[in-house]
C-alpha positions, 0 to 999 in steps of 0.5 A: 499500500505504501509503495502504491501511494506515489503511483496513485498520486501520480495518476491523480496529478495526471487526471487533474492536469488533463481534466480542464482540456477535456472540459474545454473540448466538450464545451466546444463540442456542445457549442458546435452542436445545433441547438433545439428548435425551442431553444433557437426560437427563444433566442430569436425572440430575445434577440435585439432588432437591428435598427438599420434592418428596414433601411437595408431592406429598402435599399435591396428592394430599390436595387431590385426594382432598378434591375427590372424585377416586378414588384411581387418578385422584388418584394419576395426577394428582399423579404428574408433580409427585412425585420419581422414585421416588414418581412410579413408585409412584403410577403403579404403584398407579394402573394396578393400581387402574384394572385392578381390583385392590384397594387393599391389593394395589395399594399392596403392589406399589407399595411392593415395587417401590420397595424399596432406593431412596432414596424407599422410606420415603415410598412405604412410609408412603403405602402403609401409610396407603392400606391402612389406609384401605381396611381401616378406611374412615378418611379417606386425605386427612387421613393424606396431609396429615399425611404431608406435614407430617411430611416437611416437619418432617423436612426442617426438622430435617435442615437445622437439624442441618446448620446446627448441625454447620457452626457447630461445624466453623467454630468450630474454625478461627475459634478458631485464627485469633483465638487469635494476635490474642488472645495478641498484643493481650491477653496480651502487653501485660499481661505486658510491662506487669507486667514493666516495673512489676516490673523498673522498681520493683526488685521482682526485686532 
């Protein structure tokens, strides 16, 4: 038993040394495995939406229209890259247009389905431009490109407003942090120096 103790300790040391590597390998293997369907849906539901997703979808839609695709094919082509609400509206309009519905009816129903959702304003803007283009014959690609530009400008303005608001909110705590230092290093020495000069020179007598 005594002679076997060093051998047992050696095996234990080797096992402890190799254990982290095996744990890391097993973690990597679990990360490479496809997640269950329910887990993927849960993660997709909690993922943060891209604020520029709709602008990118509008750019792609405008490019498809400039390339000569009909509206139904262009909407179906750019729908997979669009945010969920806009994607549903594009697919809805594409299906109705493919079935022979006129542009005004197709986009009106697509916009009605999006009412009450987070991206309803974007869908309504696209539907309004599509209906106007169908009535007047104006280029829808140009209008959709302008809509993408407006969306980017709105996101930029919102980011600037949040940054300015954060600067204002940070300014108060920083001021409270620096105020004691300013009093101790700026005002107190001056007061002490004046008091020393006045008392030392007999100014109070």
